[in-house]
C-alpha positions as CSV (number, residue, x, y, z in Angstrom):
1,M,164.3,121.9,118.5
2,I,161.8,119.2,117.7
3,E,158.2,120.5,117.5
4,K,155.6,118.5,119.3
5,K,152.8,117.3,117.0
6,S,149.3,117.8,118.2
7,M,146.8,115.0,118.5
8,G,145.0,116.4,115.5
9,S,148.1,116.3,113.4
10,R,148.6,112.6,114.3
11,L,145.1,111.8,113.4
12,K,145.4,113.5,110.1
13,F,148.6,111.5,109.4
14,V,146.9,108.2,110.4
15,F,144.0,109.1,108.2
16,A,146.3,110.0,105.3
17,V,148.1,106.7,105.6
18,F,144.8,104.8,105.8
19,L,143.6,106.6,102.6
20,L,146.9,105.8,100.9
21,F,146.6,102.1,101.7
22,Q,143.0,102.1,100.7
23,L,143.9,103.7,97.4
24,L,146.7,101.1,96.8
25,D,144.6,98.1,97.9
26,F,141.5,99.0,95.8
27,S,143.6,100.0,92.8
28,R,144.0,96.4,92.0
29,K,140.4,96.5,90.8
30,N,141.0,99.8,88.9
31,K,138.2,101.4,90.9
32,I,138.3,103.4,94.1
33,G,136.3,105.8,96.2
34,I,137.9,108.1,98.7
35,A,135.9,109.6,101.5
36,Y,137.1,112.7,103.4
37,G,135.9,115.2,105.8
38,R,136.7,118.9,106.3
39,D,139.8,118.3,108.4
40,A,141.3,115.9,105.8
41,I,140.7,118.0,102.7
42,N,144.4,118.9,102.2
43,I,146.0,115.6,103.2
44,L,146.3,114.3,99.7
45,S,146.7,117.1,97.2
46,H,145.1,117.0,93.8
47,D,148.5,116.5,92.2
48,R,149.4,113.6,94.6
49,V,146.0,111.9,94.0
50,T,146.5,112.3,90.2
51,Q,150.0,110.8,90.5
52,L,148.7,107.8,92.5
53,V,145.8,107.2,90.1
54,Q,148.0,107.3,87.1
55,S,150.7,105.1,88.6
56,H,148.2,102.4,89.6
57,N,146.1,102.5,86.4
58,I,142.9,103.4,88.2
59,Q,140.2,104.1,85.7
60,H,137.4,105.2,87.9
61,L,137.8,107.5,90.8
62,R,135.1,109.1,92.8
63,I,135.9,111.3,95.8
64,Y,133.1,111.6,98.4
65,D,132.9,114.5,100.9
66,T,131.6,113.1,104.1
67,Q,130.4,116.6,105.2
68,P,129.0,118.0,101.9
69,Y,126.8,120.7,103.4
70,N,128.6,123.7,104.9
71,S,128.6,127.4,105.0
72,K,129.9,127.6,101.4
73,F,126.4,126.6,100.1
74,P,124.2,129.6,99.6
75,E,120.8,129.6,101.3
76,K,117.7,129.6,99.1
77,G,117.3,132.9,97.4
78,T,120.7,134.3,98.3
79,N,123.5,135.3,96.1
80,S,127.1,134.0,96.4
81,N,130.3,135.5,95.0
82,E,131.5,132.0,94.6
83,S,130.8,130.1,91.3
84,S,128.6,127.1,91.6
85,W,127.4,124.3,89.3
86,C,124.6,121.8,89.3
87,V,125.2,118.1,88.6
88,A,123.3,114.9,88.7
89,S,123.5,113.1,92.1
90,S,125.5,109.9,91.9
91,T,122.9,108.3,94.3
92,A,119.9,109.1,92.2
93,P,118.0,106.1,90.6
94,E,118.6,105.9,86.9
95,S,114.9,106.0,86.1
96,D,114.6,109.3,88.0
97,L,117.7,110.7,86.3
98,Q,116.3,109.8,82.9
99,K,113.0,111.6,83.7
100,A,114.8,114.6,84.9
101,L,117.1,114.7,81.9
102,D,114.1,114.4,79.5
103,W,112.4,117.3,81.3
104,A,115.6,119.5,81.3
105,C,116.2,119.0,77.6
106,G,112.5,119.2,76.7
107,P,110.1,121.4,78.7
108,G,112.9,122.9,80.8
109,E,114.5,124.2,77.6
110,A,118.1,123.5,78.6
111,D,120.6,123.6,75.7
112,C,121.5,120.0,75.3
113,S,123.2,120.2,72.0
114,A,126.6,119.7,73.5
115,I,125.7,116.2,74.7
116,Q,124.6,115.0,71.3
117,P,126.9,112.5,69.4
118,G,130.0,114.1,68.0
119,Q,129.7,117.1,70.3
120,P,132.2,118.0,73.1
121,C,130.2,116.7,76.0
122,F,128.8,113.5,74.5
123,E,131.7,111.4,76.0
124,P,131.5,109.8,78.4
125,N,128.2,108.6,77.0
126,T,126.6,108.0,80.3
127,L,123.3,109.0,81.8
128,I,124.9,110.7,84.8
129,S,127.3,112.7,82.6
130,H,124.6,113.9,80.2
131,A,122.2,114.7,83.0
132,S,124.9,116.7,84.8
133,F,125.5,118.8,81.7
134,A,121.8,119.4,81.1
135,F,121.1,120.1,84.8
136,N,123.9,122.7,84.9
137,N,122.7,124.4,81.7
138,Y,119.2,124.8,83.1
139,Y,120.6,125.8,86.5
140,Q,122.9,128.6,85.1
141,N,120.0,130.0,83.0
142,H,117.5,130.0,85.9
143,G,119.3,132.0,88.6
144,A,121.7,129.3,89.9
145,T,119.5,128.7,93.0
146,A,118.9,125.6,95.1
147,D,115.4,125.4,93.5
148,S,116.9,125.4,90.0
149,C,119.1,122.4,90.9
150,N,116.4,120.2,92.4
151,F,115.2,118.1,89.4
152,G,113.0,116.0,91.6
153,G,115.9,115.4,94.1
154,T,118.3,114.2,91.4
155,G,120.4,117.4,91.2
156,T,123.1,118.6,93.6
157,Q,125.0,121.9,93.8
158,M,128.8,121.9,93.8
159,Y,131.6,124.5,93.9
160,T,134.2,122.7,91.9
161,D,134.0,123.2,88.1
162,P,133.0,119.9,86.5
163,S,134.3,120.9,83.1
164,Y,136.7,118.5,81.4
165,G,138.6,118.6,78.1
166,N,136.6,120.6,75.6
167,C,133.3,120.1,77.6
168,I,132.8,123.4,79.3
169,Y,130.1,123.8,82.0
170,S,129.2,127.4,81.8
């Protein structure tokens, strides 16, 4: 017996096809951004996205959550059993990020030794990458609260481990 598909399933399929075409079209430039909302989170699995990125030689991929604030984010002053990290906002002006990074590694006393040349988190040698590592170090050592991830509005909490290679965000 053939099962009827709900309207929601059809919309998810259309959205997945749209994302796939968008991925293939923009891959010619070797850069892409994918936006998704809560209902679409499982349409393209991590493995499938990785396969598409590798097969089309995409060098820069940024996935945007169109609904980033949900019940998974702890309220100010509450504890969560879920791990969280603090990273630099991709929309923050570079001048603000630089000031926040200087503060975090200076008066904020974050351990920024891992983002020095030759250390595991130096590459990629970008302001956003270095600021993310420093912000997270400060955040983890100051209670992992929304306040400890503010950095003048340049920090943002996340629930996916940003660690990569030998660069471990603790």
